[in-house]
Biotite code that builds the C-alpha atoms (Angstrom):
import biotite.structure as struc

atoms = struc.array([
    struc.Atom([93.113, 120.140, 62.767], chain_id="A", res_id=1, res_name="MET", atom_name="CA", element="C"),
    struc.Atom([93.255, 118.620, 59.291], chain_id="A", res_id=2, res_name="SER", atom_name="CA", element="C"),
    struc.Atom([90.633, 116.283, 57.984], chain_id="A", res_id=3, res_name="GLN", atom_name="CA", element="C"),
    struc.Atom([91.606, 113.324, 55.920], chain_id="A", res_id=4, res_name="SER", atom_name="CA", element="C"),
    struc.Atom([89.376, 111.764, 53.316], chain_id="A", res_id=5, res_name="ALA", atom_name="CA", element="C"),
    struc.Atom([88.065, 108.263, 53.864], chain_id="A", res_id=6, res_name="PRO", atom_name="CA", element="C"),
    struc.Atom([90.690, 105.791, 52.631], chain_id="A", res_id=7, res_name="PRO", atom_name="CA", element="C"),
    struc.Atom([88.794, 104.865, 49.448], chain_id="A", res_id=8, res_name="ARG", atom_name="CA", element="C"),
    struc.Atom([87.262, 108.248, 48.661], chain_id="A", res_id=9, res_name="ALA", atom_name="CA", element="C"),
    struc.Atom([89.647, 109.015, 45.808], chain_id="A", res_id=10, res_name="ASN", atom_name="CA", element="C"),
    struc.Atom([90.214, 105.480, 44.585], chain_id="A", res_id=11, res_name="GLN", atom_name="CA", element="C"),
    struc.Atom([89.338, 105.030, 40.920], chain_id="A", res_id=12, res_name="PRO", atom_name="CA", element="C"),
    struc.Atom([86.937, 102.253, 39.943], chain_id="A", res_id=13, res_name="ARG", atom_name="CA", element="C"),
    struc.Atom([87.196, 100.491, 36.635], chain_id="A", res_id=14, res_name="LEU", atom_name="CA", element="C"),
    struc.Atom([85.010, 98.164, 34.585], chain_id="A", res_id=15, res_name="CYS", atom_name="CA", element="C"),
    struc.Atom([85.975, 96.078, 31.575], chain_id="A", res_id=16, res_name="PHE", atom_name="CA", element="C"),
    struc.Atom([83.407, 95.218, 28.949], chain_id="A", res_id=17, res_name="ILE", atom_name="CA", element="C"),
    struc.Atom([84.779, 91.871, 27.872], chain_id="A", res_id=18, res_name="GLY", atom_name="CA", element="C"),
    struc.Atom([87.323, 90.051, 29.994], chain_id="A", res_id=19, res_name="PHE", atom_name="CA", element="C"),
    struc.Atom([89.497, 88.101, 27.590], chain_id="A", res_id=20, res_name="GLY", atom_name="CA", element="C"),
    struc.Atom([93.282, 87.957, 27.474], chain_id="A", res_id=21, res_name="GLU", atom_name="CA", element="C"),
    struc.Atom([93.779, 91.713, 27.052], chain_id="A", res_id=22, res_name="ALA", atom_name="CA", element="C"),
    struc.Atom([91.338, 92.630, 29.824], chain_id="A", res_id=23, res_name="GLY", atom_name="CA", element="C"),
    struc.Atom([92.924, 90.103, 32.153], chain_id="A", res_id=24, res_name="GLN", atom_name="CA", element="C"),
    struc.Atom([96.432, 91.424, 31.479], chain_id="A", res_id=25, res_name="ALA", atom_name="CA", element="C"),
    struc.Atom([95.318, 95.019, 31.984], chain_id="A", res_id=26, res_name="LEU", atom_name="CA", element="C"),
    struc.Atom([93.449, 94.132, 35.180], chain_id="A", res_id=27, res_name="ALA", atom_name="CA", element="C"),
    struc.Atom([96.548, 92.441, 36.590], chain_id="A", res_id=28, res_name="GLY", atom_name="CA", element="C"),
    struc.Atom([98.692, 95.500, 35.929], chain_id="A", res_id=29, res_name="GLY", atom_name="CA", element="C"),
    struc.Atom([96.085, 97.878, 37.317], chain_id="A", res_id=30, res_name="LEU", atom_name="CA", element="C"),
    struc.Atom([95.697, 95.744, 40.438], chain_id="A", res_id=31, res_name="ARG", atom_name="CA", element="C"),
    struc.Atom([99.488, 95.882, 40.953], chain_id="A", res_id=32, res_name="GLU", atom_name="CA", element="C"),
    struc.Atom([99.304, 99.668, 40.503], chain_id="A", res_id=33, res_name="ALA", atom_name="CA", element="C"),
    struc.Atom([96.841, 99.896, 43.375], chain_id="A", res_id=34, res_name="GLY", atom_name="CA", element="C"),
    struc.Atom([93.420, 100.023, 41.722], chain_id="A", res_id=35, res_name="ILE", atom_name="CA", element="C"),
    struc.Atom([91.205, 98.355, 44.319], chain_id="A", res_id=36, res_name="ALA", atom_name="CA", element="C"),
    struc.Atom([87.832, 98.146, 42.561], chain_id="A", res_id=37, res_name="GLU", atom_name="CA", element="C"),
    struc.Atom([87.803, 96.382, 39.223], chain_id="A", res_id=38, res_name="ILE", atom_name="CA", element="C"),
    struc.Atom([84.695, 94.864, 37.664], chain_id="A", res_id=39, res_name="ALA", atom_name="CA", element="C"),
    struc.Atom([84.064, 93.150, 34.361], chain_id="A", res_id=40, res_name="ALA", atom_name="CA", element="C"),
    struc.Atom([81.155, 92.047, 32.239], chain_id="A", res_id=41, res_name="PHE", atom_name="CA", element="C"),
    struc.Atom([81.636, 89.274, 29.719], chain_id="A", res_id=42, res_name="ASP", atom_name="CA", element="C"),
    struc.Atom([78.932, 87.237, 28.014], chain_id="A", res_id=43, res_name="ILE", atom_name="CA", element="C"),
    struc.Atom([81.070, 84.176, 28.788], chain_id="A", res_id=44, res_name="ALA", atom_name="CA", element="C"),
    struc.Atom([81.372, 85.130, 32.461], chain_id="A", res_id=45, res_name="GLY", atom_name="CA", element="C"),
    struc.Atom([80.237, 81.715, 33.702], chain_id="A", res_id=46, res_name="ALA", atom_name="CA", element="C"),
    struc.Atom([82.964, 79.924, 31.754], chain_id="A", res_id=47, res_name="GLU", atom_name="CA", element="C"),
    struc.Atom([86.146, 78.935, 33.620], chain_id="A", res_id=48, res_name="PRO", atom_name="CA", element="C"),
    struc.Atom([88.339, 80.804, 31.097], chain_id="A", res_id=49, res_name="ARG", atom_name="CA", element="C"),
    struc.Atom([86.762, 84.046, 32.352], chain_id="A", res_id=50, res_name="VAL", atom_name="CA", element="C"),
    struc.Atom([85.682, 83.177, 35.886], chain_id="A", res_id=51, res_name="ARG", atom_name="CA", element="C"),
    struc.Atom([88.990, 81.707, 37.121], chain_id="A", res_id=52, res_name="GLU", atom_name="CA", element="C"),
    struc.Atom([91.234, 84.653, 36.138], chain_id="A", res_id=53, res_name="PRO", atom_name="CA", element="C"),
    struc.Atom([88.661, 87.086, 37.542], chain_id="A", res_id=54, res_name="ALA", atom_name="CA", element="C"),
    struc.Atom([88.714, 85.277, 40.881], chain_id="A", res_id=55, res_name="THR", atom_name="CA", element="C"),
    struc.Atom([92.518, 85.113, 40.915], chain_id="A", res_id=56, res_name="ARG", atom_name="CA", element="C"),
    struc.Atom([92.809, 88.835, 40.117], chain_id="A", res_id=57, res_name="LEU", atom_name="CA", element="C"),
    struc.Atom([90.053, 89.935, 42.494], chain_id="A", res_id=58, res_name="GLY", atom_name="CA", element="C"),
    struc.Atom([87.857, 91.229, 39.676], chain_id="A", res_id=59, res_name="VAL", atom_name="CA", element="C"),
    struc.Atom([84.111, 91.306, 40.340], chain_id="A", res_id=60, res_name="ARG", atom_name="CA", element="C"),
    struc.Atom([82.215, 89.699, 37.461], chain_id="A", res_id=61, res_name="LEU", atom_name="CA", element="C"),
    struc.Atom([78.937, 91.467, 36.776], chain_id="A", res_id=62, res_name="ALA", atom_name="CA", element="C"),
    struc.Atom([75.876, 89.589, 35.538], chain_id="A", res_id=63, res_name="ALA", atom_name="CA", element="C"),
    struc.Atom([74.866, 92.440, 33.204], chain_id="A", res_id=64, res_name="SER", atom_name="CA", element="C"),
    struc.Atom([76.178, 95.658, 31.703], chain_id="A", res_id=65, res_name="LEU", atom_name="CA", element="C"),
    struc.Atom([73.953, 97.612, 34.064], chain_id="A", res_id=66, res_name="GLY", atom_name="CA", element="C"),
    struc.Atom([75.415, 95.846, 37.078], chain_id="A", res_id=67, res_name="GLU", atom_name="CA", element="C"),
    struc.Atom([78.944, 96.418, 35.838], chain_id="A", res_id=68, res_name="ALA", atom_name="CA", element="C"),
])
């Protein structure tokens, strides 16, 4: 009998420090490639220019670097 790993056991997790245009573009491509867990920390995280793309892309915005 073979054992299979839990579905997310080998899934990479990624965090962006800063979530401007480049981070948003990279996150979109990584999401399309199958990366399930993406987080970001940005000092402007409460601003719509950061918050709205994060929500659309399924990126978790962290409140601090430590949380990211």
